[in-house]
PASE-266687 format. One line per field, with one value per atom (N, C-alpha, C): atom name; residue number from 1; x, z, y. Coordinates in steps of 0.2 Angstrom, whole numbers. Example, Ala and Ser with C-alpha at 12.3 -4.5 7.8 and 13.67 -1.06 7.14 Angstrom:
// residues 2
name = [N CA C N CA C]
resi = [1 1 1 2 2 2]
X = [66 62 66 64 68 64]
Z = [39 39 39 35 36 39]
Y = [-28 -22 -16 -11 -5 0]
This chain:
// residues 326
name = [N CA C N CA C N CA C N CA C N CA C N CA C N CA C N CA C N CA C N CA C N CA C N CA C N CA C N CA C N CA C N CA C N CA C N CA C N CA C N CA C N CA C N CA C N CA C N CA C N CA C N CA C N CA C N CA C N CA C N CA C N CA C N CA C N CA C N CA C N CA C N CA C N CA C N CA C N CA C N CA C N CA C N CA C N CA C N CA C N CA C N CA C N CA C N CA C N CA C N CA C N CA C N CA C N CA C N CA C N CA C N CA C N CA C N CA C N CA C N CA C N CA C N CA C N CA C N CA C N CA C N CA C N CA C N CA C N CA C N CA C N CA C N CA C N CA C N CA C N CA C N CA C N CA C N CA C N CA C N CA C N CA C N CA C N CA C N CA C N CA C N CA C N CA C N CA C N CA C N CA C N CA C N CA C N CA C N CA C N CA C N CA C N CA C N CA C N CA C N CA C N CA C N CA C N CA C N CA C N CA C N CA C N CA C N CA C N CA C N CA C N CA C N CA C N CA C N CA C N CA C N CA C N CA C N CA C N CA C N CA C N CA C N CA C N CA C N CA C N CA C N CA C N CA C N CA C N CA C N CA C N CA C N CA C N CA C N CA C N CA C N CA C N CA C N CA C N CA C N CA C N CA C N CA C N CA C N CA C N CA C N CA C N CA C N CA C N CA C N CA C N CA C N CA C N CA C N CA C N CA C N CA C N CA C N CA C N CA C N CA C N CA C N CA C N CA C N CA C N CA C N CA C N CA C N CA C N CA C N CA C N CA C N CA C N CA C N CA C N CA C N CA C N CA C N CA C N CA C N CA C N CA C N CA C N CA C N CA C N CA C N CA C N CA C N CA C N CA C N CA C N CA C N CA C N CA C N CA C N CA C N CA C N CA C N CA C N CA C N CA C N CA C N CA C N CA C N CA C N CA C N CA C N CA C N CA C N CA C N CA C N CA C N CA C N CA C N CA C N CA C N CA C N CA C N CA C N CA C N CA C N CA C N CA C N CA C N CA C N CA C N CA C N CA C N CA C N CA C N CA C N CA C N CA C N CA C N CA C N CA C N CA C N CA C N CA C N CA C N CA C N CA C N CA C N CA C N CA C N CA C N CA C N CA C N CA C N CA C N CA C N CA C N CA C N CA C N CA C N CA C N CA C N CA C N CA C N CA C N CA C N CA C N CA C N CA C N CA C N CA C N CA C N CA C N CA C N CA C N CA C N CA C N CA C N CA C N CA C N CA C N CA C N CA C N CA C N CA C N CA C N CA C N CA C N CA C N CA C N CA C N CA C N CA C N CA C N CA C N CA C N CA C N CA C N CA C N CA C N CA C N CA C N CA C N CA C N CA C N CA C N CA C N CA C N CA C N CA C N CA C N CA C N CA C N CA C N CA C N CA C N CA C N CA C N CA C N CA C N CA C N CA C N CA C N CA C N CA C N CA C N CA C N CA C N CA C N CA C N CA C N CA C]
resi = [1 1 1 2 2 2 3 3 3 4 4 4 5 5 5 6 6 6 7 7 7 8 8 8 9 9 9 10 10 10 11 11 11 12 12 12 13 13 13 14 14 14 15 15 15 16 16 16 17 17 17 18 18 18 19 19 19 20 20 20 21 21 21 22 22 22 23 23 23 24 24 24 25 25 25 26 26 26 27 27 27 28 28 28 29 29 29 30 30 30 31 31 31 32 32 32 33 33 33 34 34 34 35 35 35 36 36 36 37 37 37 38 38 38 39 39 39 40 40 40 41 41 41 42 42 42 43 43 43 44 44 44 45 45 45 46 46 46 47 47 47 48 48 48 49 49 49 50 50 50 51 51 51 52 52 52 53 53 53 54 54 54 55 55 55 56 56 56 57 57 57 58 58 58 59 59 59 60 60 60 61 61 61 62 62 62 63 63 63 64 64 64 65 65 65 66 66 66 67 67 67 68 68 68 69 69 69 70 70 70 71 71 71 72 72 72 73 73 73 74 74 74 75 75 75 76 76 76 77 77 77 78 78 78 79 79 79 80 80 80 81 81 81 82 82 82 83 83 83 84 84 84 85 85 85 86 86 86 87 87 87 88 88 88 89 89 89 90 90 90 91 91 91 92 92 92 93 93 93 94 94 94 95 95 95 96 96 96 97 97 97 98 98 98 99 99 99 100 100 100 101 101 101 102 102 102 103 103 103 104 104 104 105 105 105 106 106 106 107 107 107 108 108 108 109 109 109 110 110 110 111 111 111 112 112 112 113 113 113 114 114 114 115 115 115 116 116 116 117 117 117 118 118 118 119 119 119 120 120 120 121 121 121 122 122 122 123 123 123 124 124 124 125 125 125 126 126 126 127 127 127 128 128 128 129 129 129 130 130 130 131 131 131 132 132 132 133 133 133 134 134 134 135 135 135 136 136 136 137 137 137 138 138 138 139 139 139 140 140 140 141 141 141 142 142 142 143 143 143 144 144 144 145 145 145 146 146 146 147 147 147 148 148 148 149 149 149 150 150 150 151 151 151 152 152 152 153 153 153 154 154 154 155 155 155 156 156 156 157 157 157 158 158 158 159 159 159 160 160 160 161 161 161 162 162 162 163 163 163 164 164 164 165 165 165 166 166 166 167 167 167 168 168 168 169 169 169 170 170 170 171 171 171 172 172 172 173 173 173 174 174 174 175 175 175 176 176 176 177 177 177 178 178 178 179 179 179 180 180 180 181 181 181 182 182 182 183 183 183 184 184 184 185 185 185 186 186 186 187 187 187 188 188 188 189 189 189 190 190 190 191 191 191 192 192 192 193 193 193 194 194 194 195 195 195 196 196 196 197 197 197 198 198 198 199 199 199 200 200 200 201 201 201 202 202 202 203 203 203 204 204 204 205 205 205 206 206 206 207 207 207 208 208 208 209 209 209 210 210 210 211 211 211 212 212 212 213 213 213 214 214 214 215 215 215 216 216 216 217 217 217 218 218 218 219 219 219 220 220 220 221 221 221 222 222 222 223 223 223 224 224 224 225 225 225 226 226 226 227 227 227 228 228 228 229 229 229 230 230 230 231 231 231 232 232 232 233 233 233 234 234 234 235 235 235 236 236 236 237 237 237 238 238 238 239 239 239 240 240 240 241 241 241 242 242 242 243 243 243 244 244 244 245 245 245 246 246 246 247 247 247 248 248 248 249 249 249 250 250 250 251 251 251 252 252 252 253 253 253 254 254 254 255 255 255 256 256 256 257 257 257 258 258 258 259 259 259 260 260 260 261 261 261 262 262 262 263 263 263 264 264 264 265 265 265 266 266 266 267 267 267 268 268 268 269 269 269 270 270 270 271 271 271 272 272 272 273 273 273 274 274 274 275 275 275 276 276 276 277 277 277 278 278 278 279 279 279 280 280 280 281 281 281 282 282 282 283 283 283 284 284 284 285 285 285 286 286 286 287 287 287 288 288 288 289 289 289 290 290 290 291 291 291 292 292 292 293 293 293 294 294 294 295 295 295 296 296 296 297 297 297 298 298 298 299 299 299 300 300 300 301 301 301 302 302 302 303 303 303 304 304 304 305 305 305 306 306 306 307 307 307 308 308 308 309 309 309 310 310 310 311 311 311 312 312 312 313 313 313 314 314 314 315 315 315 316 316 316 317 317 317 318 318 318 319 319 319 320 320 320 321 321 321 322 322 322 323 323 323 324 324 324 325 325 325 326 326 326]
X = [-147 -143 -140 -142 -140 -135 -128 -122 -122 -118 -116 -108 -107 -101 -98 -91 -87 -81 -80 -75 -68 -63 -57 -52 -50 -46 -45 -40 -38 -37 -34 -32 -38 -36 -40 -42 -38 -39 -43 -44 -49 -56 -55 -61 -65 -61 -65 -69 -65 -69 -76 -74 -80 -86 -85 -88 -93 -90 -92 -96 -94 -99 -105 -105 -110 -115 -112 -115 -119 -117 -120 -126 -126 -133 -130 -124 -122 -123 -126 -124 -119 -115 -109 -110 -110 -111 -106 -99 -95 -88 -87 -79 -74 -68 -62 -57 -54 -49 -44 -39 -33 -35 -31 -33 -31 -34 -33 -25 -22 -14 -14 -9 -5 -3 -6 -5 -5 -2 -3 4 3 8 7 0 -1 -1 0 1 -5 -12 -18 -20 -23 -26 -31 -30 -34 -37 -42 -46 -44 -44 -42 -48 -47 -52 -57 -57 -61 -66 -63 -67 -72 -68 -72 -78 -78 -83 -88 -86 -90 -94 -92 -96 -101 -99 -103 -110 -109 -113 -117 -115 -119 -117 -110 -109 -104 -105 -101 -95 -90 -82 -80 -74 -70 -63 -59 -51 -47 -47 -41 -34 -30 -23 -19 -22 -20 -25 -25 -29 -27 -19 -15 -16 -18 -19 -11 -7 0 5 2 6 5 6 7 0 -5 -11 -16 -15 -18 -25 -27 -34 -38 -36 -39 -40 -36 -36 -41 -40 -46 -54 -55 -60 -64 -59 -60 -62 -59 -60 -67 -68 -75 -80 -80 -85 -86 -81 -81 -85 -83 -87 -94 -95 -102 -106 -103 -106 -107 -104 -105 -104 -99 -100 -99 -103 -102 -94 -94 -86 -84 -78 -74 -71 -70 -66 -61 -56 -49 -45 -44 -41 -36 -29 -25 -27 -27 -30 -24 -18 -12 -11 -15 -13 -14 -10 -10 -16 -18 -25 -22 -22 -22 -26 -24 -27 -34 -35 -41 -46 -44 -48 -49 -44 -46 -51 -51 -55 -64 -64 -70 -76 -75 -81 -82 -90 -91 -87 -87 -83 -76 -73 -67 -66 -59 -58 -55 -58 -57 -53 -47 -42 -43 -42 -41 -35 -30 -24 -22 -17 -15 -11 -11 -6 -10 -6 -7 -3 -6 -3 -1 5 9 15 14 19 17 22 21 18 19 16 19 15 18 14 19 15 16 18 19 19 13 13 13 10 8 15 18 24 29 29 35 34 28 27 28 28 29 37 41 47 51 48 50 51 45 44 39 35 29 25 21 18 10 8 2 3 -2 -3 -11 -14 -20 -23 -29 -32 -32 -31 -33 -38 -43 -46 -44 -42 -39 -42 -42 -45 -39 -38 -34 -33 -25 -22 -16 -14 -9 -2 -1 5 4 10 10 7 1 -3 -1 -2 -1 -9 -15 -19 -23 -28 -29 -32 -33 -35 -43 -47 -55 -55 -54 -54 -48 -46 -40 -43 -40 -42 -36 -34 -27 -29 -24 -25 -18 -18 -12 -9 -2 2 4 2 4 11 14 20 21 17 16 13 10 7 11 9 12 9 11 8 1 1 -5 -11 -9 -14 -16 -11 -13 -16 -14 -18 -26 -27 -35 -38 -36 -39 -39 -33 -33 -38 -39 -44 -51 -53 -60 -60 -55 -55 -56 -53 -53 -62 -64 -70 -75 -74 -78 -78 -71 -70 -74 -72 -74 -83 -86 -92 -95 -92 -93 -92 -87 -86 -90 -94 -99 -106 -107 -113 -113 -107 -107 -107 -104 -105 -112 -116 -122 -126 -126 -129 -129 -122 -120 -118 -117 -114 -107 -104 -97 -93 -86 -81 -76 -77 -72 -65 -59 -53 -48 -42 -36 -31 -25 -19 -15 -11 -6 -1 1 8 13 18 25 30 29 33 31 35 33 32 34 33 39 36 40 37 42 38 40 34 33 37 42 45 41 40 37 42 39 44 48 54 58 60 59 60 67 72 79 79 75 74 73 71 68 75 81 86 89 89 90 97 101 107 109 112 113 117 119 124 120 113 109 107 104 101 95 94 89 83 80 74 73 78 77 75 78 77 69 68 61 56 57 53 51 58 57 53 55 50 43 41 34 31 37 33 34 38 38 33 28 24 17 14 15 20 22 26 32 38 41 43 42 45 53 54 60 65 70 75 81 83 90 92 100 102 107 106 110 110 115 118 116 117 117 109 105 97 94 90 86 80 80 75 71 65 60 58 58 57 51 46 39 37 41 39 47 47 53 53 57 56 64 64 71 73 79 80 88 90 98 102 107 112 119 123 128 136 138 144 150 151 157 153 148 146 145 146 148 140 139 131 130 124 122 123 127 128 123 120 116 118 114 116 113 107 103 97 97 93 89 81 77 72 64 59 56 57 53 55 62 66 72 74 81 83 88 91 98 97 103 105 112 116 116 114 114 119 120 124 123 117 115 111 110 105 105 100 99 92 90 83 81 76 73 67 68 64 60 53 49 44 44 42 46 47 51 48 51 48 55 55 61 58 62 60 55 49 44 39 41 38 32 29 24 28 24 26 25 30 29 33 29 33 38 44 52 51 48 48 47 43 41 46 47 54 60 62 68 67 62 61 62 64 64 72 76 81 85 91 96 99 99 102 105 111 114 118 119 123 129 132 136 137 130 129 129 130 129 124 119 115 119 120 123 119 120 117 118 113 114 108 108 103 98 91 84 83 81 80 74 71 64 59]
Z = [74 79 73 75 71 75 71 73 73 78 79 77 70 68 66 69 67 62 57 53 53 53 54 48 43 37 33 29 26 18 16 8 3 -2 -7 -5 -2 1 5 9 15 12 8 4 1 -1 -5 0 6 10 14 15 17 12 6 0 2 3 3 8 14 21 19 16 14 9 4 -1 2 7 11 15 17 20 28 29 36 38 43 44 47 46 48 53 59 64 64 63 62 59 54 51 53 56 58 52 50 44 46 42 44 43 46 44 37 34 26 26 20 20 13 13 8 2 -5 -9 -17 -21 -28 -31 -35 -36 -33 -30 -27 -21 -18 -10 -7 -10 -7 -3 3 7 4 5 1 5 5 10 7 12 10 6 3 -1 3 9 13 16 18 20 13 7 1 1 2 1 7 13 19 18 16 15 9 4 -1 -1 4 7 14 16 22 28 28 35 39 46 50 50 50 49 56 58 63 60 61 58 65 70 76 72 75 73 76 82 86 90 93 98 106 105 111 116 122 127 129 128 131 125 119 113 112 105 103 104 104 104 109 116 121 120 119 120 114 108 103 103 107 107 113 118 123 120 117 114 110 105 100 103 108 113 116 119 121 117 111 105 105 104 103 108 114 120 121 119 118 113 108 104 104 108 112 106 101 96 98 93 94 91 86 83 79 78 74 69 62 57 56 55 54 48 42 36 35 36 33 37 42 47 46 48 50 56 62 67 72 78 82 86 88 92 99 104 112 114 118 122 124 126 127 121 116 110 108 108 106 111 117 121 121 118 118 114 109 105 108 109 113 111 103 100 97 100 99 91 89 83 77 71 65 62 61 55 49 44 36 34 34 34 27 24 17 15 20 18 22 21 24 30 36 41 44 48 50 45 39 34 33 32 29 36 42 47 44 46 44 40 37 33 26 23 15 14 15 14 7 3 -5 -9 -7 -10 -9 -2 -1 -3 -5 -6 -14 -18 -25 -25 -21 -21 -20 -15 -12 -17 -23 -27 -24 -20 -18 -23 -24 -29 -26 -20 -18 -12 -9 -5 -3 1 2 7 11 16 22 27 34 38 40 45 51 56 62 68 73 79 82 82 84 92 92 99 99 105 104 101 98 94 88 84 76 73 70 66 69 76 79 82 80 83 81 83 82 75 71 64 64 60 60 53 48 40 37 33 29 21 16 10 5 1 -2 -10 -12 -19 -22 -28 -32 -34 -35 -38 -45 -50 -56 -59 -64 -65 -68 -70 -71 -67 -61 -56 -54 -54 -50 -44 -39 -33 -35 -41 -41 -43 -48 -50 -44 -40 -36 -30 -28 -23 -24 -30 -32 -32 -34 -31 -24 -20 -13 -10 -13 -8 -9 -15 -16 -12 -12 -7 0 3 9 10 5 5 7 3 3 10 14 19 24 25 30 30 26 25 28 24 29 35 39 45 49 46 50 48 44 44 49 50 54 61 63 69 71 65 66 68 65 65 73 73 78 85 85 92 93 89 90 83 84 80 81 80 81 79 81 79 81 78 79 80 85 86 80 78 73 75 72 72 74 77 79 73 69 64 57 54 48 47 53 54 50 46 42 42 42 44 36 35 28 30 30 31 28 28 24 18 14 7 7 7 8 2 -1 -6 -10 -5 -8 -11 -8 -11 -20 -21 -28 -33 -30 -36 -36 -42 -44 -43 -40 -39 -46 -51 -56 -56 -50 -49 -46 -45 -42 -48 -48 -52 -56 -63 -66 -64 -63 -59 -53 -50 -42 -44 -50 -52 -54 -58 -62 -57 -51 -46 -42 -41 -38 -43 -50 -54 -53 -53 -52 -45 -40 -33 -31 -35 -34 -39 -43 -47 -42 -40 -44 -39 -32 -28 -25 -25 -28 -35 -39 -46 -45 -50 -50 -54 -51 -53 -56 -62 -65 -68 -67 -69 -75 -80 -86 -90 -94 -95 -90 -83 -78 -77 -80 -79 -76 -70 -67 -72 -73 -77 -74 -73 -70 -75 -72 -76 -73 -78 -76 -78 -83 -85 -87 -85 -86 -85 -87 -87 -88 -86 -83 -92 -94 -101 -99 -104 -103 -105 -102 -103 -107 -107 -113 -107 -108 -103 -103 -97 -97 -97 -98 -98 -92 -89 -84 -82 -76 -73 -74 -79 -79 -86 -90 -97 -102 -106 -111 -116 -117 -122 -129 -129 -135 -134 -139 -139 -146 -144 -151 -151 -155 -154 -149 -147 -142 -135 -134 -128 -128 -121 -119 -115 -116 -112 -109 -102 -99 -95 -94 -91 -83 -79 -72 -70 -64 -60 -63 -64 -67 -71 -79 -83 -86 -89 -92 -90 -89 -88 -95 -98 -104 -101 -103 -100 -107 -105 -111 -109 -103 -101 -98 -99 -95 -94 -90 -89 -87 -91 -89 -84 -80 -76 -79 -76 -77 -85 -87 -92 -90 -95 -94 -95 -92 -93 -100 -104 -111 -113 -118 -121 -123 -125 -125 -132 -138 -144 -143 -140 -140 -134 -129 -124 -128 -132 -136 -141 -144 -148 -145 -138 -135 -130 -131 -127 -130 -132 -135 -130 -133 -129 -134 -133 -137 -133 -137 -134 -133 -125 -122 -117 -118 -113 -105 -100 -94 -89 -86 -80 -75 -71 -64 -59 -52 -46 -43 -42 -39 -36 -32 -26 -31 -29 -33 -33 -39 -38 -42 -46 -50 -45]
Y = [-43 -37 -32 -26 -21 -17 -18 -15 -8 -5 2 3 5 4 11 11 16 13 18 17 20 18 22 21 26 24 30 29 36 35 31 31 26 26 23 15 11 5 5 10 10 12 17 20 15 9 4 0 -2 -5 -2 5 9 8 9 8 1 -4 -11 -11 -9 -9 -5 1 5 1 -1 -5 -11 -14 -20 -18 -11 -9 -8 -7 -7 1 4 11 13 18 20 25 25 31 36 35 40 37 41 40 43 40 43 43 49 48 53 54 58 66 70 77 78 82 86 87 86 86 90 95 97 92 93 89 93 90 93 98 101 106 111 113 119 118 112 110 112 113 114 108 111 104 100 94 89 85 82 77 72 66 60 56 50 48 45 43 42 47 52 58 60 60 62 57 51 46 47 49 49 56 61 67 65 63 61 58 53 49 49 57 58 56 53 51 55 57 61 59 65 63 67 63 66 66 71 70 72 69 70 69 74 73 67 65 60 57 50 48 46 48 46 52 52 57 60 55 58 60 61 62 69 72 78 83 81 84 81 82 78 82 87 88 87 86 84 77 74 65 64 68 67 67 74 75 70 65 62 55 55 49 48 54 57 54 58 57 50 46 38 34 38 34 35 41 43 40 38 34 26 24 18 13 12 8 0 -4 -12 -13 -11 -13 -6 -7 -2 -5 -3 -7 -2 -4 -1 -3 2 0 6 5 9 16 17 24 28 25 28 31 31 33 28 28 23 24 17 16 13 19 15 10 7 3 4 11 14 12 15 16 8 4 -4 -7 -4 -7 -4 1 5 1 -2 -3 -11 -13 -19 -25 -26 -31 -30 -24 -22 -19 -19 -16 -21 -22 -26 -22 -26 -23 -27 -23 -25 -26 -32 -30 -34 -32 -33 -38 -43 -49 -55 -61 -66 -66 -64 -65 -71 -72 -68 -64 -67 -63 -55 -52 -45 -42 -42 -36 -31 -23 -18 -13 -9 -3 -4 -8 -9 -17 -21 -27 -29 -26 -28 -25 -20 -18 -24 -27 -29 -36 -39 -45 -47 -42 -41 -41 -37 -36 -42 -47 -52 -58 -58 -62 -68 -66 -70 -71 -77 -79 -78 -76 -75 -71 -67 -64 -65 -60 -60 -55 -56 -53 -55 -52 -55 -51 -52 -49 -51 -46 -47 -43 -47 -43 -39 -32 -28 -29 -29 -28 -24 -22 -16 -17 -24 -24 -23 -23 -21 -27 -27 -32 -39 -41 -46 -49 -47 -49 -56 -58 -65 -64 -70 -69 -72 -68 -69 -73 -70 -72 -71 -76 -74 -77 -74 -77 -74 -80 -79 -75 -71 -70 -69 -73 -74 -67 -69 -62 -64 -60 -62 -60 -63 -62 -54 -51 -44 -39 -42 -37 -32 -25 -21 -19 -14 -12 -9 -6 -2 -7 -12 -16 -21 -25 -29 -25 -19 -15 -15 -13 -13 -19 -24 -32 -33 -32 -32 -28 -22 -17 -20 -23 -26 -32 -37 -43 -40 -36 -33 -31 -27 -24 -31 -36 -43 -45 -47 -51 -46 -40 -35 -35 -36 -37 -44 -49 -56 -56 -52 -54 -49 -44 -39 -43 -47 -51 -57 -59 -65 -62 -55 -52 -52 -48 -46 -52 -58 -63 -67 -69 -73 -70 -63 -60 -60 -65 -66 -68 -67 -70 -74 -79 -84 -82 -83 -82 -86 -86 -90 -85 -87 -83 -85 -78 -80 -86 -89 -94 -89 -92 -88 -89 -95 -96 -91 -90 -85 -79 -75 -68 -65 -60 -56 -49 -43 -36 -32 -29 -24 -17 -15 -8 -4 1 7 9 11 10 20 17 25 27 33 36 33 34 31 24 21 14 14 18 18 18 19 19 12 11 3 3 -3 -6 -10 -9 -13 -18 -18 -26 -30 -29 -34 -38 -44 -49 -46 -47 -43 -45 -51 -53 -49 -48 -44 -37 -34 -26 -27 -32 -32 -32 -36 -36 -29 -25 -19 -13 -15 -11 -11 -18 -17 -16 -17 -16 -8 -5 3 7 4 7 6 12 19 23 20 24 21 23 29 29 24 24 21 16 13 18 21 25 24 26 25 31 33 38 37 41 41 47 48 54 62 59 64 66 62 63 58 58 53 51 45 42 37 37 32 26 21 15 11 11 8 3 -1 -7 -11 -18 -20 -26 -33 -38 -41 -47 -49 -53 -53 -57 -58 -62 -66 -58 -59 -54 -55 -51 -52 -53 -60 -61 -55 -53 -49 -41 -41 -34 -31 -24 -21 -20 -20 -18 -11 -9 -4 -2 -6 -3 -6 0 -1 -6 -12 -18 -16 -15 -14 -8 -4 1 0 -2 -4 1 2 4 1 -5 -8 -7 -7 -8 -6 -5 -3 -8 -11 -18 -15 -17 -14 -20 -20 -25 -25 -32 -31 -36 -37 -41 -48 -52 -56 -55 -57 -55 -48 -47 -40 -38 -32 -29 -26 -28 -27 -21 -14 -10 -7 -7 -4 2 5 12 14 22 26 34 37 44 47 54 58 63 68 71 78 79 83 80 75 71 66 62 58 51 46 39 37 35 34 26 23 18 19 15 17 20 18 22 29 32 38 42 39 41 42 37 39 44 46 52 59 59 65 64 57 56 52 53 50 44 38 32 29 26 21 15 9 5 8 5 7 14 16 22 18 21 18 21 17 19 19 24 24 23 22 23 30 33 40 41 47 49 50 50 51 58 62 67 69 63 65 64]
């Protein structure tokens, strides 16, 4: 059976899946992606990674601001829904699209909507599953291909595959492995659907549900009263966004690479214990954080040796908790 496929997605995670579907030989009838957004220093309108890929490969693109008839953009939503209805798709693949799909849209494709979700559901439903898995110290995560329903990542599971989380994995590094795994699994699911005409699924268990809240910029500020291993996980989880933040000499400094080490008894949290060519060691509530890559406002990410060439730090200086400005 030849499938009529609609794809809905926006960022790089979704673009990787679209490329995998394309490379596997599945024609995509329509690509839905979010409207172009201002970005960069000049705040010029930028197309999403999914839109750029689709246009480069001759795929039709639609960018409705909403798919809800009762939302802020009822006319645009109605037009988009009619466009989908006219296509009569067999299946819609959804990956980090960013718009709510109302029941009317979920019911449009013959075989419904398949979502590529970046966790082993039901753990880490929600917007930031990769970040939260690292932040929480999980040793593995994975991809779930899910039959979408009206709930937040509550649909029945079609395929699941685990991905280990290494002790030095950042969100950036893990994201790319997860995106590739998502592409592989959605192609497996589409091949099975094309061959068999159905996809067996299993309901999510009620036990083990957790929610991955969207990352807020203010979370970047490190609380030095926390244990060093917790802060080291935050540094990895917040790379590349929003970047873990510490303030010293009234200057917000982003910390990009760090590990937990033994501390000095009685040292106040935030106190700089050691400064060397290789690392800055900062006291925490338990243990200490050994920082090896930093960035000052307007600067680049630098190894500590280069960072210290333009930023004076000595033992006894104190990192304080402050509002993010960088």
